[in-house]
N, C-alpha and C positions, 0 to 999 in steps of 0.2 A: 476439342468441343468441352464447356462449362457447367458445371452440376448448380441448381437450383438449391438455395441454402434459406432455410429461414430457420432465425434463433435471435434467444434475446443476449443484447447488450449493452455496456458500461459506455462508454463516448469517451476518453482521456484529453483526445487533443484535437484540433483543428483548423488548417491551414486552407488560404485562401490559394484558389490553383485558376492559370488564364485568366479572362476576363470575368468569368461565370459561376466556376467551379468549386470547389472545396475537395481539400481533401484531409481523411478523418482515420486518427486512429483509435483501434475500438477493443476492448476485452470482451470477445463472444463467450457466449456459455457452450456455443457446441467448436471452437478450431479454436480458444485462445487469444492471444493477440493478432490482428493483423488491420492492413490499410485499407481504405478502401475510398473511389474516387465518389463524390456526387457530382454525377453533370448537368451543369445549371445552376447548381444548388443556391448559388446567390443568387438566381433571376426573382424577382417578384413572384410566379407564380409557382417559386417550389416547395410545396408543402414538407417536403423532407429535410429540406435547406436549412426550412426555420426552425426546423424542433431539436434537430441534431447540433446539441452544443454541449459541452465538458460539464461530467458529473450525471446528462443526460441518463435516464434506464430506456433502453426502446424495446421494441419489438424490429428486425429487421427481415429483409430479405434481401443476398446480395448473389452475383456471379461466381463462383469459384472455381479459381483458372489454377491449378500447384505450378504451370510455367511462370506464372504471371506475380509479381513482387504488387502490385497495387492491384485489391478489386474492386469487382462496378458494386456498386447500390444500388438496388432498386427503387426499392421503397421502405420505409420507416414509420413505427407509429407509435406515441409517447405511454410509459406504461407510466412513469415519476418522474418529474424537472426537481424532485425534491426542495421546494420553494423556504423552508422553513431553513435547512443550510447557508441560501443565497441570501438570507435578510442578517445573516448573524457574522460576525469577519471573524471571529474563531473559528467558528463550525465550517466556513468558507476555506481557513486557510488551512486547517488538519483534513477535511473533505480532501483537497487538493490535494494535498503530500502524500495522501493516500493513493491517488490515483496516476502521480507521478512517479511513485515506487511502481507501481502497474507497469506501466507505459516502460519504464529506461531496465525496470531489473527482472522480465519476463522473457522467453524466449519467443520470439513469432510462431505461428501458427503450433503450437503447443497446447493441446487441451487440454485445462485444470478443471473440473468439474467441481470439485473443494473449493478450489481458490473463488472462484468467478461466485459459488454462494456466499462466501466468506464477505467477499465485494459489497455485495447487493444488502447484506447483514449488517452491516454495519455501514453504511452509506444510511440504509432504513433506523438504524439506535439512535444516528449523530440528527438527523432530519427530527426523530422523535424526541431528542428530547431526554433521553436513558441515562443520559450521564454527561457529564464535562466529556468536550469534543478533544481535550488535552489526552484525558485518560484512556477513551474509544481508540483513538490512535495506536495509543500506545501497546493496547491489548493484541489492534491489528496487524500491530509491528509485529509483535514477538511469534501470533502466529502467518505470516507471510515469511518471516525467518523459517520457520518450520516447515512450510512447502517449495522454498527453495533450497532445504538441505545444508541450513546453516541454524540450526534449532539450538537452544542453551539450554543445558538443563540445571537444573537448580536444585540438584539431590546431591551430587557427588560431586568431590573434588575430581577437578581437571589434572591435578599429581599424584596424590596418593590415592584417591578411588574412596576415600573417606566420607562419612557423611557431612553435610557441610551444615553449620549448627550456626546461625547468624544472631549471636551475641553480641558481637565485636567484631569490626571492623575487618572484609574479607578482602581477597586479591581477586583479580581480573586478568586473566589472558587474553588478549589478541584473537591466538590461533585457539587454542583451547576451550575459557570461558574460565567460570568462577573455581577459588580457589582460596579453601579453607584458609578460618585466621593461626595454624599451627603453620602452613607451608609459605604463605603470605610471610609468613615473617624468619622461616630461613632460605628463599629464593628474592632475586633483584628483579628490576624489567618488571614490576608488576603495577597494574595500577589499582585505585585502592578504592574501595565500596565501601559503604559506611552500611553499620548494619538495618539503617534506615531505607536508605536506596535499595538494600537485599529484597526488604519486605514489601517495597513497592512492588519490584518486579514479580516477587512471589505471589503477589494480591495478581495483579493482570494476567501474569502468566496462566494463573489457574480460576479464574474468575469470581476473584473474593471483592469484597469492599472498597473502592478507594476514599470514603470521603473523609480518610482525618489524614488525605497524603496534601505538600500545596503542592501550586504550580511551578515554583521554582524548585523542586525536587523534582519534577517532571523534567524540565530544564536540564536537566542534569541527569537522565535518563536518557534523555533524545540524544547529547553529546557522546553520550557513551557507545548507544546503540549504533550510532552513526561512523564512530570511530572502529568500531566490531566492522562495520560493512566495510569502509573503505579498507582494512585488512586484508575483507574474505573475496570482493570486487573491486579491480586495480582499475575498472575507470568508473567506479561511483564517485562524483563530485560533492555528495551530499543534498541534503536538500531545498530546493531552489524557492520549492513554495515558501518556507518558512521566512527565507530573504525579502519574498516579495510584498507578503499580509505583515512585515513587522511593522 
């Protein structure tokens, strides 16, 4: 027997199925990530099919059955389609990178109310132009890493445990995190992190202003964090949205 669930959701992806249906991946407030079929969703009379597109924030009703891999979506109403995001190429790129992370790195049917709230918040911030989308993506990525269990500590050296002071270049160990300048000089095989890059990461993580930092520095941040994720998540292949929207 199926349970009838009413919840909010963000559409992560959408695929055609059969002649008239669609299968969508959703991140829901009640159940985390799940796949659902919209029967007849591509038909001309389908209201749900027309509003269920990637990025859209919806109120949905679906029939949940734990033994079923694909749930059945029965109704959907639009809360927001983030029109400003879709009119700006950079905003689109970083927003799709965010939902790509959520789709590829979260566990099926594992609710996380904090992550859902954070996802809605960051999409609204990008849509409302609260800050350049590249920096908002960075803030979300650091938050997302903490929710996955891979939070980066910016206070203590991961080797000696002393305070990290970003007066000169630091080290970065992809297994353990940041390394103070003394340990960086005395250990081999560590990634170099400039004082400027560490300051950017500190500002992103602690919600400080980022106006003085360049987009080029954010590219270095993205590369560092992608490599960090690849080290910890064996099947992570990088952010495909960055390749599509170049």
